[in-house]
C-alpha positions in Angstrom: 31.4 32.4 35.9 33.4 35.6 36.2 36.7 33.9 37.1 36.4 31.6 34.2 35.9 34.5 31.8 38.9 36.3 33.4 41.1 33.2 33.0 40.1 32.7 29.4 40.8 36.4 28.8 44.3 35.9 30.2 44.9 32.9 27.9 44.1 35.1 24.9 47.5 36.9 25.4 49.6 33.8 26.1 50.3 32.7 22.4 53.1 33.9 20.1 50.7 36.2 18.2 50.5 38.4 21.3 53.2 40.7 22.8 53.0 38.7 26.0 53.9 35.5 24.1 56.6 37.2 22.2 58.1 38.5 25.4 58.6 34.9 26.6 60.3 34.1 23.3 62.6 37.2 23.6 63.4 36.0 27.2 64.4 32.6 25.8 66.5 34.1 23.0 68.2 36.7 25.1 68.7 34.7 28.3 68.1 31.0 28.2 69.5 30.2 24.8 72.9 32.0 25.3 73.1 30.4 28.8 72.5 26.8 27.6 74.9 27.3 24.7 77.6 28.5 27.0 77.0 25.6 29.4 77.1 23.2 26.5 80.3 24.8 25.1 82.2 24.7 28.4 81.1 21.2 29.5 81.4 19.1 26.3 84.5 20.2 24.6 87.7 22.2 24.8 87.4 25.9 24.1 89.2 27.1 21.0 88.9 30.2 18.9 86.6 28.6 16.4 84.1 27.5 19.0 84.2 30.9 20.6 83.4 32.5 17.2 80.6 30.0 16.7 79.3 30.7 20.2 79.4 34.4 19.6 77.6 34.1 16.3 74.8 32.1 18.0 74.5 34.6 20.9 74.5 37.5 18.4 71.8 35.8 16.4 69.7 35.3 19.6 70.2 39.0 20.4 69.3 40.2 16.9 66.2 38.0 16.7 65.0 39.1 20.2 65.8 42.7 19.4 63.8 42.4 16.1 60.8 41.0 17.9 60.9 43.8 20.5 61.5 46.4 17.8 58.6 45.1 15.7 56.3 45.5 18.7 57.6 49.0 19.4 57.0 49.9 15.8 53.4 48.7 16.1 53.0 50.9 19.3 54.5 53.9 17.5 52.2 53.4 14.5 49.2 53.1 16.8 50.3 56.3 18.6 50.6 58.1 15.2 47.2 56.9 14.0 45.4 58.1 17.2 47.3 61.4 17.1 46.3 62.1 13.5 42.7 61.4 14.5 43.0 63.7 17.5 44.5 66.4 15.3 41.7 66.1 12.7 44.1 65.0 10.0 42.3 61.7 9.6 39.0 60.2 10.3 38.7 56.8 12.0 38.8 53.9 12.4 42.3 52.9 13.2 43.4 50.0 10.9 46.6 48.2 12.0 48.0 44.7 11.9 49.8 44.1 15.2 50.1 41.9 18.2 46.9 40.8 19.8 47.1 43.3 22.7 47.7 46.2 20.3 45.0 45.1 17.9 42.6 44.9 20.8 43.6 48.4 21.9 43.0 49.6 18.3 39.6 47.8 18.2 38.6 49.3 21.6 39.7 52.7 20.4 37.6 52.3 17.3 34.6 51.2 19.4 35.0 54.4 21.5 35.4 56.4 18.3 32.2 55.0 16.9 30.4 55.8 20.1 31.7 59.3 20.0 30.7 59.7 16.3 27.2 58.4 17.2 27.1 60.8 20.1 28.3 63.6 17.8 25.6 62.8 15.2 23.0 62.7 18.0 24.2 66.1 19.3 24.0 67.5 15.8 20.4 66.1 15.4 19.4 67.5 18.7 21.0 70.8 17.8 19.0 70.9 14.6 15.8 70.1 16.6 16.7 72.8 19.1 17.3 75.3 16.4 13.9 74.4 14.9 12.3 74.7 18.3 14.0 78.1 18.8 12.8 79.2 15.3 9.2 78.0 16.1 9.3 79.8 19.5 10.6 83.0 17.8 7.8 82.8 15.2 5.3 82.1 17.9 6.5 85.0 19.9 6.4 87.3 16.8 2.9 86.0 16.1 1.9 86.7 19.6 3.3 90.2 19.4 1.5 90.8 16.1 -1.7 89.6 17.6 -1.3 91.9 20.6 -0.7 94.8 18.2 -3.7 93.8 16.1 -5.9 93.5 19.2 -4.8 97.0 20.3 -5.7 98.4 16.9 -9.0 96.5 16.7 -10.0 97.6 20.2 -10.2 101.1 18.9 -13.0 99.9 16.6 -14.8 97.1 18.4 -15.1 95.6 21.9 -12.8 93.1 23.5 -15.4 90.3 23.0 -15.4 90.8 19.3 -11.6 91.1 18.8 -11.0 87.4 19.4 -13.6 86.5 16.9 -12.0 88.7 14.3 -8.5 87.4 14.9 -9.6 83.7 14.8 -11.7 84.3 11.7 -10.4 82.7 8.5 -12.2 85.3 6.4 -10.5 88.5 5.3 -10.5 91.3 7.7 -12.9 94.2 7.2 -10.2 96.9 7.1 -10.5 97.2 3.3 -12.1 99.8 1.2 -15.4 98.5 -0.2 -19.0 99.4 -1.0 -21.1 97.6 1.5 -24.6 97.6 3.0 -24.4 98.8 6.6 -26.6 100.1 9.3 -25.4 103.4 10.8 -26.5 104.7 14.3 -26.2 108.2 15.5 -26.9 109.2 19.1 -26.7 112.7 20.5 -27.3 114.3 23.9 -30.2 116.7 23.8 -29.6 120.3 25.0 -26.0 119.4 25.8 -24.8 123.0 25.5 -27.3 124.2 28.1 -26.4 121.4 30.4 -22.7 122.0 30.0 -23.0 125.7 30.7 -24.3 125.0 34.2 -21.4 122.5 35.1 -17.7 122.8 35.7 -15.5 121.8 32.9 -14.1 118.8 34.8 -17.6 117.6 35.5 -18.6 117.9 31.9 -15.6 115.8 30.8 -16.3 113.2 33.5 -20.0 113.0 32.5 -19.1 112.6 28.8 -16.4 109.9 29.5 -18.9 108.0 31.6 -21.6 108.4 29.0 -19.4 107.3 26.1 -18.0 104.4 28.1 -21.4 102.9 28.8 -22.8 103.6 25.4 -19.7 102.1 23.8 -20.1 98.9 25.8 -23.7 98.5 24.6 -22.7 99.0 21.0 -19.9 96.5 21.3 -22.2 93.9 22.9 -24.4 94.1 19.8 -21.5 93.6 17.3 -21.3 97.2 16.4 -18.2 99.2 15.6 -17.7 102.5 17.4 -16.8 104.8 14.6 -16.2 108.1 16.3 -17.2 110.6 18.9 -18.3 114.0 17.5 -18.6 116.3 20.5 -21.5 114.8 22.5 -22.5 112.6 19.6 -21.7 109.0 18.9 -21.5 107.3 15.5 -21.6 103.5 15.3 -21.7 101.1 12.3 -23.3 97.7 12.3 -22.9 95.0 9.7 -19.1 94.9 9.4 -18.8 92.1 11.9 -20.4 88.7 11.3 -23.4 88.2 13.6 -26.2 85.7 14.0 -28.8 88.5 13.8 -29.1 91.1 11.0 -27.3 94.4 11.4 -30.5 96.5 11.5 -31.8 94.3 14.4 -28.5 94.6 16.2 -28.6 98.4 15.8 -32.1 98.7 17.1 -31.4 96.5 20.1 -28.4 98.6 20.9 -30.5 101.8 20.6 -33.1 100.4 23.0 -30.5 99.6 25.6 -28.9 103.0 25.2 -32.2 104.7 25.8 -32.9 102.6 28.8 -29.5 103.4 30.2 -30.0 107.1 29.6 -33.3 107.0 31.4 -31.7 105.2 34.3 -29.1 108.0 34.4 -31.9 110.6 34.5 -33.6 108.8 37.4 -30.3 108.6 39.3 -29.6 112.3 38.7 -33.1 113.2 40.0 -32.5 111.3 43.2 -29.2 113.2 43.6 -31.0 116.6 42.9 -28.8 117.1 39.8 -29.6 117.6 36.2 -29.8 114.6 33.9 -30.1 114.5 30.1 -31.9 112.6 27.3 -30.6 111.3 24.0 -32.0 111.1 20.5 -31.1 108.2 18.2 -31.3 107.9 14.4 -30.7 104.6 12.5 -30.5 104.0 8.8 -29.6 101.1 6.6 -28.1 101.4 3.1 -25.1 101.1 0.9 -22.0 103.1 1.9 -18.4 103.3 1.1 -16.5 101.8 4.0 -12.8 102.2 4.3 -9.8 104.0 5.7 -10.2 107.8 5.3 -7.5 110.2 6.1 -3.8 110.6 5.6 -0.6 108.8 6.7 -0.5 110.3 10.2 -4.2 110.1 10.9 -6.6 107.5 9.5 -10.2 106.7 10.5 -12.0 103.6 9.5 -15.5 105.0 8.7 -18.4 104.9 6.3 -19.5 107.7 4.0 -22.4 108.1 1.7 -26.1 109.1 1.5 -27.1 106.4 3.9 -24.8 107.8 6.6 -26.1 111.3 6.0 -29.7 110.1 6.3 -28.9 108.4 9.7 -27.4 111.7 10.9 -30.5 113.6 9.8 -32.9 111.1 11.5 -30.9 111.6 14.7 -31.4 115.4 14.4 -35.2 114.8 14.1 -35.3 112.5 17.1 -36.4 114.0 20.4 -35.0 113.0 23.7 -35.9 109.3 24.3 -36.8 108.7 20.7 -35.4 106.2 18.2 -36.1 107.0 14.5 -35.3 104.4 11.8 -35.2 104.6 8.0 -37.2 102.7 5.4 -34.8 99.9 4.7 -34.0 99.4 8.4 -37.8 99.1 9.0 -38.4 96.6 6.2 -35.6 94.3 7.4 -36.9 94.3 11.0 -40.6 94.4 10.2 -41.9 91.8 12.6 -39.2 92.2 15.3 -40.0 95.7 16.8 -43.2 97.7 17.1 -43.0 100.9 15.1 -45.0 104.0 14.2 -45.0 105.7 10.8 -43.8 109.3 10.8 -44.3 112.0 8.2 -42.0 111.9 5.2 -38.9 114.1 5.4 -37.1 116.0 2.6 -33.3 116.1 2.6 -31.0 118.4 0.8 -29.8 117.2 -2.6 -32.3 114.3 -2.6 -35.1 114.3 -5.2 -37.5 112.1 -3.2 -38.7 112.3 0.4 -37.5 109.8 3.0 -40.0 107.5 4.8 -39.1 107.0 8.5 -40.5 105.3 11.6 -40.4 105.6 15.4 -39.5 102.6 17.4 -42.2 102.2 20.1 -40.6 101.6 23.5 -42.1 100.2 26.7 -42.6 102.5 29.6 -39.4 103.8 31.2 -37.9 102.3 34.3 -38.3 98.7 33.3 -34.7 97.6 33.3 -32.0 97.7 36.0 -29.0 95.8 34.7 -27.6 98.5 32.3 -28.4 101.3 34.9 -25.8 100.0 37.3 -23.1 100.8 34.7 -23.6 104.5 35.3 -22.3 104.5 38.9 -20.0 107.4 39.3 
């Protein structure tokens, strides 16, 4: 029971090893013993100088012994105060070690227990601080990584579509922004009779038309894993084969070219219903080895492809009439059973010893698709 425990706790401080027990002894020595001695002296014998001296010596002894007991206890309290003060000032680390009365020893033990709890709490705080610092470092690194990824996405979006950027960032392979000799498929698309069309339009309308045209054609190129290399006036240059794809680069390029022609025809039909002038595009595609890398100088760098295969693609585009798609020999051989083609006459190019064999992609009749046409809404 609680009262039993309280009673037993009180008994702990009732023996002579405790200050409470010693206080009773001091009371006896300083009060009761001198009183009994004086009573005995004055009731049992005559008082003479010798007895008074003996009595005084006894009383003095009681006082000295009692004072010594009290002084011993006060010295213990002073030592305990100095020990705790040194710990408080940081001059000493716990625990407090002291041999003293039971109450003072218990106070020291309780102080040591609190000190241990504080040390444990301090260690725990330090551990938590280390963990928080680690978390803060991780958050900082995560934030920096996020910023770097955003900057990388911004740079990549100049080359590829948003749907491809995530694939490139998450790829464990090396990025393609390295100078290398690589087989690629190059596509050139150009608006036919653009100069004539532009002369009949206001400058603002020409810019608006081109921006709309490039936006739609760029989306089609991105959807087929192509990289939009550059705009040259009213001309588009795109590169296929630099981004990993489930289908071959020549196939991606031809699919993109077909959608681009369908979209251009949709635009023509829309312009005719509005009694305004539309336009056609010619497309040339060629596959071959090219040097792919960063070309330019410190303030202006283009990631592009150069080489004969690129020049051939540009030349095929020049040969293509409005609505036509002309492909080179290697593009044809790598997509032989995928698209219907028609053999064209061989062409001769400047600085090339042998003629180039090329083919027309045979398209279905115009007006068969609607989904890409809606992209041209002004």
